[in-house]
Each structure stands twice: as C-alpha cells, then as structure tokens.
MARZA-270579 format. One line per 10 residues: their letters; for each residue y, x, z of C-alpha. Coordinates in Angstrom, 3 decimals. Example, Ala and Ser with C-alpha at 12.3 -4.5 7.8 and 13.67 -1.06 7.14 Angstrom:
2
as = -4.500:12.300:7.800 ~ -1.060:13.670:7.140
END
This chain:
577
mikkvlyllp = 33.180:26.474:29.189 ~ 36.253:27.547:27.355 ~ 34.168:27.799:24.213 ~ 33.072:23.992:24.619 ~ 36.727:22.844:24.951 ~ 38.019:24.607:22.091 ~ 35.197:23.165:19.954 ~ 35.725:19.677:21.103 ~ 39.553:19.610:20.841 ~ 39.904:19.298:16.807
iiiliscsnd = 37.601:16.272:17.296 ~ 39.952:14.621:19.978 ~ 42.916:15.283:17.999 ~ 41.260:13.926:14.680 ~ 40.275:10.705:16.322 ~ 43.456:10.158:18.107 ~ 45.592:10.692:14.989 ~ 43.730:8.494:12.706 ~ 43.161:4.676:12.833 ~ 40.161:4.956:10.491
dvgieeifas = 36.433:4.944:11.514 ~ 35.210:8.509:10.818 ~ 31.288:8.325:10.096 ~ 29.440:11.252:11.537 ~ 26.053:11.742:9.361 ~ 22.867:10.804:11.593 ~ 20.360:13.456:12.125 ~ 17.023:12.756:11.127 ~ 13.563:14.394:11.214 ~ 10.114:13.479:9.943
inssndepsy = 6.763:14.958:9.926 ~ 3.173:14.063:8.438 ~ -0.083:15.005:7.826 ~ -2.145:15.227:4.778 ~ -5.284:14.330:6.967 ~ -5.113:12.735:10.319 ~ -8.943:13.184:11.036 ~ -9.993:16.371:9.527 ~ -13.794:17.672:10.052 ~ -14.280:21.201:11.211
ndtysitwes = -13.029:23.895:8.981 ~ -11.203:21.350:6.713 ~ -7.653:22.374:5.511 ~ -4.790:20.054:6.204 ~ -1.118:20.314:5.680 ~ 1.581:19.489:7.982 ~ 4.989:18.629:6.098 ~ 8.439:17.908:7.591 ~ 11.687:17.283:6.490 ~ 15.196:17.100:8.102
nasqcyaqss = 18.975:17.013:7.230 ~ 19.659:19.196:10.365 ~ 20.881:22.673:10.209 ~ 18.108:24.222:12.480 ~ 14.556:22.960:13.012 ~ 11.952:24.355:15.627 ~ 8.003:23.683:15.880 ~ 5.541:23.324:18.486 ~ 1.981:22.407:18.689 ~ -0.265:21.687:21.765
tgswigeipt = -2.517:24.562:20.705 ~ 0.035:26.871:20.359 ~ -0.896:27.759:16.746 ~ 2.711:26.646:15.490 ~ 5.554:27.780:17.401 ~ 9.065:28.863:16.823 ~ 12.194:28.270:14.362 ~ 11.129:26.913:10.927 ~ 13.001:25.877:7.747 ~ 14.359:22.453:7.878
sgsrefvakr = 11.936:20.974:5.188 ~ 8.610:22.656:4.153 ~ 4.832:22.464:4.407 ~ 2.188:24.508:6.276 ~ -1.580:24.553:6.044 ~ -3.943:24.705:9.016 ~ -7.546:24.959:9.271 ~ -9.334:22.400:11.536 ~ -10.948:24.287:14.601 ~ -10.298:22.794:17.958
agatnysiec = -12.091:19.294:18.534 ~ -10.067:16.677:19.509 ~ -6.440:15.800:19.223 ~ -3.696:18.417:18.445 ~ 0.072:17.281:18.549 ~ 2.753:18.995:15.908 ~ 6.132:18.387:16.647 ~ 9.636:19.374:15.373 ~ 13.164:19.209:16.847 ~ 16.067:19.532:14.561
rtsinfanas = 19.689:19.787:15.518 ~ 23.297:20.049:14.146 ~ 25.572:21.061:16.601 ~ 24.828:18.865:19.506 ~ 22.969:16.219:17.836 ~ 19.245:16.214:17.737 ~ 16.313:14.245:16.245 ~ 12.669:14.688:17.014 ~ 9.153:13.862:15.171 ~ 5.551:14.295:15.972
vdinvqkeie = 2.194:13.766:14.273 ~ -1.194:13.823:15.914 ~ -4.529:14.969:14.116 ~ -7.760:14.531:15.506 ~ -10.415:17.247:14.470 ~ -14.051:15.865:14.030 ~ -16.606:18.439:15.222 ~ -20.206:18.735:15.386 ~ -21.760:20.423:18.489 ~ -23.342:23.245:16.152
dyfdftdaek = -19.503:23.861:14.908 ~ -18.921:25.386:18.187 ~ -21.055:28.412:17.129 ~ -19.452:30.297:14.151 ~ -20.101:33.756:13.537 ~ -19.573:33.869:9.582 ~ -17.606:36.826:8.660 ~ -17.151:37.599:12.496 ~ -15.176:40.259:13.728 ~ -17.471:43.128:15.271
fdlgsfsaee = -17.010:45.383:17.949 ~ -19.483:48.415:18.657 ~ -20.169:48.428:22.306 ~ -22.524:51.687:22.326 ~ -26.017:52.309:21.946 ~ -29.135:53.201:23.923 ~ -32.053:55.507:22.537 ~ -35.622:54.566:23.869 ~ -37.565:57.226:22.307 ~ -41.107:55.997:22.142
dnfyirdvvi = -40.948:53.927:25.400 ~ -41.105:50.003:25.033 ~ -37.785:48.535:25.754 ~ -37.029:45.361:27.457 ~ -33.994:43.354:29.000 ~ -35.082:41.540:32.024 ~ -31.837:40.129:33.387 ~ -28.016:39.845:32.969 ~ -25.090:39.055:35.028 ~ -21.713:38.067:33.326
rdlnfdffqd = -18.749:37.970:35.559 ~ -15.266:39.984:36.055 ~ -16.595:43.126:37.715 ~ -13.468:44.995:38.054 ~ -10.655:42.202:38.542 ~ -8.891:42.306:35.090 ~ -9.708:38.730:34.561 ~ -11.852:39.584:31.561 ~ -15.571:39.196:31.584 ~ -17.724:42.095:31.817
iillaelqdk = -21.556:42.247:31.738 ~ -24.438:44.146:33.211 ~ -27.982:44.368:31.622 ~ -31.138:44.887:33.563 ~ -33.277:47.275:30.996 ~ -36.409:48.327:31.360 ~ -37.921:51.291:29.275 ~ -41.910:51.525:29.850 ~ -43.889:54.350:28.881 ~ -46.494:53.323:26.311
qtgesknhfl = -49.175:55.646:27.438 ~ -48.940:55.574:31.303 ~ -47.194:51.921:31.766 ~ -44.778:53.546:34.106 ~ -41.168:51.984:34.080 ~ -37.702:53.161:34.489 ~ -34.722:50.714:34.883 ~ -31.244:51.049:33.318 ~ -28.406:48.787:34.638 ~ -26.289:49.055:31.334
tfyfknlsdv = -22.772:47.927:32.192 ~ -20.040:47.017:29.660 ~ -16.260:46.613:31.058 ~ -14.441:44.500:28.838 ~ -10.589:44.326:28.117 ~ -8.056:42.774:25.807 ~ -9.969:43.240:22.265 ~ -6.767:43.646:20.446 ~ -6.446:46.775:22.452 ~ -10.207:48.322:21.472
teedpilfed = -9.956:51.241:19.157 ~ -12.343:54.144:18.160 ~ -10.446:56.216:20.518 ~ -10.291:53.705:23.427 ~ -13.515:51.835:23.117 ~ -15.028:49.158:25.583 ~ -16.313:51.228:28.599 ~ -20.026:51.676:28.863 ~ -22.177:53.144:31.618 ~ -25.694:53.242:33.092
lnaegrcsad = -25.588:52.455:36.830 ~ -28.985:53.419:37.231 ~ -29.113:56.969:35.411 ~ -31.156:58.672:38.259 ~ -33.572:55.758:37.868 ~ -33.852:55.337:42.016 ~ -33.586:51.574:41.681 ~ -36.671:49.237:40.404 ~ -35.885:45.771:39.549 ~ -36.747:42.729:37.526
kfirfdlnqd = -33.798:40.389:38.348 ~ -30.120:39.888:39.479 ~ -28.962:37.934:42.246 ~ -25.226:37.245:42.584 ~ -24.157:36.968:46.379 ~ -21.260:37.788:48.785 ~ -23.541:40.296:50.887 ~ -20.503:41.723:52.942 ~ -18.542:38.528:53.591 ~ -15.636:39.828:51.857
qlvdilaisn = -15.145:36.543:49.576 ~ -16.247:38.819:46.558 ~ -19.657:38.071:44.764 ~ -21.779:41.232:44.763 ~ -24.914:41.941:43.098 ~ -28.583:42.214:44.375 ~ -31.164:43.837:42.309 ~ -34.528:42.927:42.924 ~ -38.258:44.156:42.112 ~ -41.119:41.645:41.642
spdqsldkng = -43.457:44.463:40.777 ~ -45.013:46.058:43.716 ~ -46.447:48.940:41.616 ~ -43.165:49.916:39.787 ~ -41.110:49.807:43.008 ~ -43.591:52.048:44.945 ~ -41.381:55.348:46.162 ~ -37.982:53.638:44.624 ~ -35.702:50.913:46.133 ~ -36.967:47.607:45.326
lciflinedg = -33.751:45.900:46.904 ~ -30.577:47.687:45.438 ~ -27.069:46.405:46.200 ~ -24.083:46.777:43.995 ~ -20.632:46.123:45.429 ~ -17.677:44.679:43.421 ~ -14.225:46.101:43.824 ~ -11.316:47.050:41.369 ~ -13.143:50.033:40.370 ~ -16.138:48.095:39.263
vilqddsylq = -19.617:47.975:40.424 ~ -20.564:50.620:42.872 ~ -24.418:51.266:43.747 ~ -24.783:51.525:47.534 ~ -26.971:53.979:49.595 ~ -30.731:52.891:50.397 ~ -29.604:52.322:53.901 ~ -26.781:49.932:53.372 ~ -29.396:46.974:53.608 ~ -30.376:47.046:57.293
netnldlsnv = -33.990:46.392:58.245 ~ -34.895:46.430:62.064 ~ -37.726:44.350:61.582 ~ -41.363:45.095:61.020 ~ -41.189:44.101:57.253 ~ -42.555:47.010:55.005 ~ -40.192:47.721:51.955 ~ -42.018:50.486:50.488 ~ -43.275:48.697:47.560 ~ -41.412:45.385:47.062
gvstinvsdg = -42.547:42.367:45.063 ~ -40.303:39.323:45.216 ~ -40.811:36.183:43.154 ~ -38.281:33.503:43.902 ~ -34.977:33.586:45.629 ~ -32.952:30.735:46.934 ~ -29.798:30.294:48.978 ~ -30.479:28.764:52.553 ~ -28.843:28.828:55.852 ~ -32.042:30.716:57.389
nndaildlll = -30.816:30.709:61.217 ~ -28.457:27.665:61.221 ~ -25.373:29.484:61.903 ~ -23.526:27.605:58.937 ~ -23.480:30.880:56.774 ~ -25.511:30.897:53.610 ~ -28.494:33.559:53.458 ~ -30.629:34.539:50.696 ~ -34.449:33.350:51.339 ~ -36.831:35.538:49.159
mgsggstdlp = -40.339:34.699:48.581 ~ -42.412:37.756:48.816 ~ -45.326:38.088:46.277 ~ -47.164:41.170:46.547 ~ -47.253:44.650:47.719 ~ -45.770:44.994:51.230 ~ -43.848:41.744:50.979 ~ -46.063:39.014:50.517 ~ -44.171:36.568:52.963 ~ -40.736:34.651:53.042
fyiqpsedgp = -37.926:36.739:54.360 ~ -34.094:36.519:54.612 ~ -31.344:38.607:53.749 ~ -28.240:37.721:55.815 ~ -24.657:38.605:54.931 ~ -22.606:40.508:57.425 ~ -19.080:42.102:57.505 ~ -21.088:45.346:58.697 ~ -23.397:44.869:55.616 ~ -26.297:42.808:54.957
fislpsplne = -29.469:42.798:57.154 ~ -33.159:41.571:56.831 ~ -34.320:38.883:59.053 ~ -37.612:36.985:59.580 ~ -38.357:33.501:60.211 ~ -40.110:32.146:63.277 ~ -42.919:31.796:64.032 ~ -44.028:34.502:61.299 ~ -41.653:37.005:62.989 ~ -44.091:37.857:65.511
lnpynrnqgc = -46.621:39.048:62.894 ~ -47.015:43.055:63.097 ~ -47.378:44.083:60.359 ~ -45.555:41.263:58.353 ~ -48.063:40.123:55.831 ~ -50.711:37.351:54.886 ~ -53.583:39.097:56.001 ~ -52.234:39.535:59.441 ~ -51.281:35.940:59.776 ~ -54.580:34.722:58.737
aenieflcqw = -56.580:37.165:61.369 ~ -53.881:35.495:64.199 ~ -55.195:31.915:62.782 ~ -52.199:30.863:60.966 ~ -54.182:28.488:59.010 ~ -51.862:28.071:55.956 ~ -51.809:31.736:55.518 ~ -55.370:31.734:55.085 ~ -55.007:29.035:52.445 ~ -52.570:31.263:50.669
iskeyefkss = -55.067:34.163:50.714 ~ -58.176:32.003:49.590 ~ -56.520:30.191:46.877 ~ -54.562:33.237:45.971 ~ -51.062:31.752:45.937 ~ -48.509:33.357:43.416 ~ -45.046:31.841:43.893 ~ -43.298:31.875:40.478 ~ -40.261:30.406:40.668 ~ -38.070:27.810:42.672
tavnsdgnad = -34.799:26.119:43.040 ~ -33.060:24.217:45.839 ~ -32.837:20.374:45.641 ~ -31.882:17.477:47.982 ~ -34.998:15.454:47.523 ~ -34.594:12.784:50.219 ~ -30.965:12.308:50.757 ~ -30.487:14.175:54.078 ~ -28.335:16.799:54.922 ~ -30.847:19.706:54.381
ldlifsiitn = -31.612:21.255:50.942 ~ -35.141:21.355:50.273 ~ -37.131:23.925:48.183 ~ -39.369:23.211:45.231 ~ -41.750:25.928:44.012 ~ -43.943:26.267:40.977 ~ -47.078:27.959:42.442 ~ -49.982:29.351:40.560 ~ -53.290:29.259:42.751 ~ -56.786:30.235:41.522
egpvyslyns = -57.533:26.260:41.151 ~ -54.585:25.882:38.893 ~ -50.595:25.630:39.077 ~ -49.058:23.156:41.658 ~ -45.412:22.129:42.321 ~ -44.994:22.150:46.036 ~ -41.933:20.678:48.036 ~ -41.085:22.078:51.287 ~ -38.462:19.864:53.175 ~ -39.674:20.049:56.584
rieetkfydw = -37.936:22.262:59.283 ~ -38.923:23.770:62.738 ~ -36.866:21.757:64.898 ~ -35.746:24.208:67.222 ~ -35.068:27.087:64.528 ~ -34.388:24.807:61.422 ~ -36.230:27.574:59.484 ~ -38.729:25.879:56.806 ~ -41.882:24.825:58.251 ~ -44.406:26.487:55.425
sipledfimt = -47.283:24.729:56.771 ~ -46.205:21.447:55.437 ~ -46.040:21.365:51.838 ~ -45.650:18.291:49.695 ~ -47.919:19.120:46.590 ~ -47.685:17.898:43.106 ~ -44.157:16.959:43.958 ~ -43.659:16.837:40.247 ~ -46.324:17.082:37.432 ~ -46.437:19.390:34.616
sissndgfal = -45.054:17.849:31.106 ~ -46.934:20.575:29.101 ~ -49.690:18.845:26.975 ~ -52.268:21.425:28.040 ~ -51.558:20.052:31.589 ~ -51.583:23.566:32.943 ~ -48.065:24.576:33.042 ~ -46.209:26.637:35.557 ~ -42.433:27.104:35.938 ~ -41.039:30.337:34.412
rmssldanid = -37.564:29.182:35.479 ~ -36.346:26.015:37.406 ~ -32.557:25.047:38.076 ~ -31.117:22.060:39.454 ~ -27.796:20.239:38.438 ~ -26.561:16.542:37.257 ~ -28.006:16.130:33.897 ~ -26.740:12.522:33.551 ~ -23.656:12.350:35.800 ~ -25.055:9.986:38.010
gytdlfvler = -24.054:12.032:40.986 ~ -27.711:13.178:41.745 ~ -29.071:16.433:41.038 ~ -31.912:16.781:38.262 ~ -34.399:19.450:37.691 ~ -34.282:21.626:34.589 ~ -38.053:23.462:34.343 ~ -39.226:25.800:31.643 ~ -42.799:25.711:31.613 ~ -45.512:27.745:30.152
slesetklsk = -49.284:26.947:29.951 ~ -51.491:29.203:31.988 ~ -54.726:29.473:30.386 ~ -54.529:27.296:27.305 ~ -55.992:29.227:24.041 ~ -52.221:28.652:22.523 ~ -49.604:29.911:24.909 ~ -47.113:26.911:25.055 ~ -43.547:26.647:26.426 ~ -41.757:23.334:26.983
lsvyekivsd = -38.525:22.576:28.486 ~ -38.140:19.556:30.487 ~ -35.728:17.559:32.521 ~ -37.005:15.809:36.012 ~ -34.272:13.129:36.634 ~ -33.967:12.127:40.047 ~ -34.448:8.407:40.412 ~ -33.010:6.558:43.447 ~ -34.026:3.498:44.898 ~ -33.942:1.466:47.751
esqtysstnn = -37.391:2.612:48.761 ~ -37.574:6.050:47.437 ~ -36.055:9.095:45.942 ~ -38.386:10.643:43.013 ~ -38.091:13.006:40.219 ~ -39.551:11.754:36.837 ~ -39.955:13.364:33.462 ~ -40.712:10.027:31.969 ~ -37.103:8.645:32.177 ~ -35.755:10.652:29.487
gdfprefdet = -36.574:14.352:30.517 ~ -38.950:15.287:27.824 ~ -37.726:17.196:24.929 ~ -38.773:16.503:21.417 ~ -41.063:19.829:21.177 ~ -43.362:22.156:22.523 ~ -43.156:25.985:21.722 ~ -45.963:27.941:20.857 ~ -47.121:31.519:21.215 ~ -45.057:32.671:18.074
esfenflvfd = -41.986:31.283:19.400 ~ -40.752:33.555:22.117 ~ -38.298:32.822:24.576 ~ -37.980:33.068:28.536 ~ -34.430:31.665:29.173 ~ -32.141:28.903:28.309 ~ -28.363:28.249:28.814 ~ -27.058:24.883:30.413 ~ -23.664:23.905:29.797 ~ -21.044:21.308:28.414
vdnsgfqdif = -20.759:22.929:24.790 ~ -18.424:20.281:23.343 ~ -16.560:19.149:26.516 ~ -18.166:15.756:26.663 ~ -18.726:15.515:30.295 ~ -22.671:15.978:29.782 ~ -24.728:19.089:29.992 ~ -25.995:20.542:26.828 ~ -28.965:23.101:26.575 ~ -28.959:26.156:24.199
isfdefpydp = -31.936:28.198:23.266 ~ -32.493:31.236:20.972 ~ -35.760:32.489:20.113 ~ -37.834:34.408:17.867 ~ -40.518:32.746:15.719 ~ -41.892:36.151:14.533 ~ -41.052:39.156:17.143 ~ -39.185:41.882:15.586 ~ -41.012:45.063:14.586 ~ -38.908:47.778:13.172
tnnlpndkhf = -42.048:50.036:13.024 ~ -43.929:47.871:10.700 ~ -41.006:46.052:8.973 ~ -42.242:42.528:10.110 ~ -39.621:39.864:9.348 ~ -37.642:38.248:12.280 ~ -37.148:34.627:12.006 ~ -34.489:33.772:14.606 ~ -33.852:30.398:15.625 ~ -30.676:28.797:17.666
llyekiyevd = -31.174:25.376:18.935 ~ -28.887:23.028:20.623 ~ -30.125:20.120:22.661 ~ -27.156:17.859:22.934 ~ -27.150:14.802:25.508 ~ -26.701:11.279:24.181 ~ -25.608:8.855:26.572 ~ -24.799:5.264:25.488 ~ -24.221:2.054:27.157 ~ -24.644:-0.976:25.053
ddenvfqewr = -22.823:-4.511:25.543 ~ -25.593:-5.613:27.702 ~ -25.302:-2.519:30.013 ~ -28.384:-1.175:29.008 ~ -28.457:2.569:29.207 ~ -29.677:4.692:26.173 ~ -29.828:8.562:26.658 ~ -31.862:11.205:24.687 ~ -31.835:14.791:23.931 ~ -31.092:15.573:20.445
ekdfsdqvgl = -32.238:18.876:19.086 ~ -30.299:20.617:16.327 ~ -31.409:23.732:14.580 ~ -28.371:25.597:13.318 ~ -30.111:28.869:12.829 ~ -28.875:29.091:8.994 ~ -25.188:28.494:9.694 ~ -24.615:30.586:12.765 ~ -23.990:33.892:10.556 ~ -25.395:36.365:12.991
dpssianywi = -27.649:39.428:12.253 ~ -31.298:38.199:11.939 ~ -32.633:41.567:13.051 ~ -31.269:41.180:16.730 ~ -34.030:41.421:19.431 ~ -31.712:39.644:22.159 ~ -28.599:37.915:22.587 ~ -26.010:37.331:25.361 ~ -23.099:34.924:25.429 ~ -19.864:35.706:26.960
dadldgdldv = -16.261:34.863:26.345 ~ -15.031:38.024:25.823 ~ -11.622:37.242:24.395 ~ -10.853:34.371:26.695 ~ -10.205:31.775:24.059 ~ -12.715:29.237:25.646 ~ -15.471:29.526:23.090 ~ -18.583:31.873:23.643 ~ -18.739:35.259:21.757 ~ -22.152:37.019:21.591
ilvipqiida = -23.600:40.445:22.208 ~ -26.409:41.414:19.927 ~ -29.092:44.157:20.691 ~ -30.031:45.412:17.437 ~ -32.786:48.434:17.178 ~ -32.522:50.974:14.483 ~ -35.230:53.792:13.813 ~ -33.320:56.887:14.189 ~ -36.030:59.607:12.960 ~ -39.374:60.451:11.637
sqninykftl = -40.919:60.115:15.133 ~ -40.179:56.384:15.258 ~ -37.642:56.624:18.034 ~ -35.535:53.751:18.635 ~ -31.793:53.583:18.983 ~ -30.833:50.179:20.354 ~ -27.175:49.259:19.266 ~ -24.867:46.623:21.143 ~ -22.658:44.909:19.075 ~ -20.150:42.125:20.124
yknnsle = -19.685:39.380:17.553 ~ -16.367:37.236:18.210 ~ -16.923:33.494:17.755 ~ -14.611:32.092:14.921 ~ -14.931:28.338:16.377 ~ -11.619:28.053:17.679 ~ -9.399:30.312:15.593
END
C-alpha cells in the first residue's frame, strides 16, 4: 500500500501544479492472423503489435502462453479442428490494452489419424516359436487408477501339430510418455503365465459391487477349456489386475463348468432385484443353456433361470427328455447362438435380446422379448424369428458381432451388425446399421432406411471387428475398420496390403425439412503412415491428448527355425500436436 502512495504522489503534485492539460499516451494492442481458415497441417502466422511495455499471450488450446515481446510474429501449424482464439494483454504501468483473433481450422475426418513420422515406443515382445499366434480380444481402460489408459490383449498360442491352445493375457500399464525411458519402460506382464485360464473374450463388469469395473475372461471353446478354468475373474485395484482363485466364482447349482462354451453375453436383471447381472448363453460342452453370473460383495455367484433350474443335469438333452419342447427344437435344429445385444424393441421398460443364431436350416435373427411373469426371467420358448433380415447379398449371413447405440441421434437405439456369409463360395463380410423406425402403429428395425454400407468385403479382406465413436466431434457416430487384404505371411514373404477405412455419418436437412443421411467411405490407408507389416492394431489414447494412438503388433522372424517374435510398438498420433 505504501508503494502505491509513493507512486501516485508525483502524479498528484504534477497535476495540481500545472494549469495545462497533460496528455497520457493511449495504450493500444493489435493482433491478426495470416489465414483465418487454414486447412489441417497448413502453417499460419499470428502477428501482434503494441506500444505497451509488457505483453502476455494466451490461446484457447494452451499452445501459446506467457510473456511475449511487445511486437512480433509466430508461426503455428493447423491441427485441432474448429475455432482457436489467440489473445494478448499488454500494459504500461496500470494502463492495459487487449486484442484477440479467432482462426477456424478446417479438418477432414481422415486427418484425425496422422502417424507420419510418429514418435514410437517399444512396449515389449512375445515369442511364439512355431505356434500359431492369434489375438482374440482386448480391454482398454485405466487398470491401476493412475488416470492413464492401459490395455490387456487376450492372445492365443495354438500348437500347429496338435491344435492345443494356451492363452496369454498380455498387459501393458501406461504412464506419462515423457517419463518413458529404456531404463524405465512401460510395464509389460503376462497375467496367465501358468496357463490355467482358457478364454476367447473379455467382459467388463463390476463383479463384487465395489463400484469398480472388473474383467471376466470367458471361453467359447469347450475342447480348449477342458481341465482348465473357462470362467476367470480379474479384480482391479490400485495395484493393477489380479487373477482370482478358481473358487472365487461361487457355483452352488447343478451347472457343470468342467468344459465351458459361452457364445454370447448380455447385461440383464435376471432375478428382478434391480441389480444388473450377466446373462451368458452356453454354446457347447457342459454349458449349452443360458445361465447368470450375479454380482455380490462376497463374490459373484452362478444362478439359473426358472423353470430350467429344475433340470439335473443342466443341459439341453435333459430338458428335451423332460418334454421342454423348445429345447427339443434347439437340439433338432442344432441351434448355435453366435452373438447378441440388448435392445428396447417395443418401448416398454424391459430390455429385450436379439440373437444371431445358426441352425441346420440356415441363419436366423430371433428376438426374445417375453418374460415369465412371476420371475421376470426371459421366456426362451417364445422367440420372434426373422426379427431382422440379413443384408448380405448371399442371403446367408450371421452376425459376428452386434452392438446397439443411437446412430442418427433421434433418441432411439439402432443396431450395428457385422455379418459374415455362412455357406457361400466366397466368404463375404458386411457391416450394416439397422435403424429403429418408430410410428404410431409399430416399432421396427430396418436396414433399408440408410443402414446399408457401400460395399461388401470378400475372403481376401480379413477383419472381425469395428470401432464406433465420434471421430470428429460432429455429434454423429462414425465407424472405423482396419483390415488386411493379403494376410501377412512372414515365412513366405507375402506382401501385406493393409487398409484403414472410415465411415462418416452425413446427416443433412434441406429447406423442406427432408432428411438426407448416408455413410460415406473414406480409405486413408496411403496417408496414415503406419507400418504395413503389422498383423493387428489396437487404438488407445495413451497420452491423454484427445486423439487415438495405436499399438501395432509386428512379427519378426528371429532365427532359422522360423520362430517368430511379435513386437508391440506404440505409435503416437500427430493429429493434435
């Protein structure tokens, strides 16, 4: 306070002792951009000027901040889509001036995947010797509560001679990438080194009701799970992922878990207690009927739906012997449940289940939306068959994967279906969206509205998954597919033609309120900048900057015996830097 008084006193005296007006120089500041609408990766300049003694910079992206000269120019590279504000605040003594300018970066959807000259991180490697190597599933989430996304890969080694398999749960714990060194790398470990778990897929679910999402590893191959644990549970805490003992999953039912085969999993309140359970559809071995895993603070437990819970042993044959007619049909038509998802098909309070089923008469999509009144369990005797029709041109498609979300932002849940032909000479694959159509009379799902995608994939274009997310923050879901046109064969040095496809949802309304919508395919394989020799890729925001980085699995022959070393490498996305 004393300092301020001493500073102001000469000014007061000066004013009081002079009858003349004293002019105080007005502070000004100006700022402008060389390009107000640069395209992605364009270089533009921000130029500023002021007559003040000090200036400070700030940008809405945080890329420009702190004290700067009172005049100058700085170049920037257009990265983040949309508006960015650049501002300066300049001052002399207690006089201030401010100025700002906005630029609006134009960015195409393929520009969100830029790995040209990407920074790389070696994550570790895995030697498969002479076995076949497959990656069956992946979980991406924070596994140790350090706010960084981690990843678990479910890998399978299959003996070429015997066909016997061993699973490995390859886990990578990420941290701040700036802290990664050769001496302090990203932690890599195998959670199933002893091989006592057999699994083909992961399920994320809170199994012990501690408000933390755990992981359930499930086998869909009864032969491979024989004499192993086909239902393995991994709990998550600050120490990471911990594999539980076989006894952690309680089973006081007559369900035999000696060789597990589970084809589909859905979340459902199986006992009407307002707590969500896991509904598993058995597909073979000792598990060929639906059963539930119910969460509990004391550990999850198996339960069986009525009236099937009276069966002993709990299998289809026993049910048919006791004259449960629909089970006789499951046996005679060789019902094989391939995939499923939960939908609200009729607008009531209960979620319904749609299954893709292969029978000896061909594939069928069946909806189960009826409940047994007293128990609220699904009534498996009342299917609505041909709920949707296949969109594959061969007309024999079944779903490899189904998921449900709102594709057109109309408030109704649509179906995403990845189909494959069953018996056609050329194995076809097709991705379709079945949009929910609601009218006063009915609620249906249709692939004729805008669900069909521009192309089918043949047997030379191998992929079994897709990603659905809003790539460009447009408000509409986009779809990302990566596939190999010629599967990589390191033994025979065959080329690998890798493709990266984006399907962008276009939604427009004209002046007459007519809706136009379609999925536009963009192949950006030539510009993505990734190693084409990779056999798999997994997308993760490893540095928490808002874009997707990628882990590539790259095989390398390591000796004359043709043993293969699979190297895991993280490529950092450049689309926002």
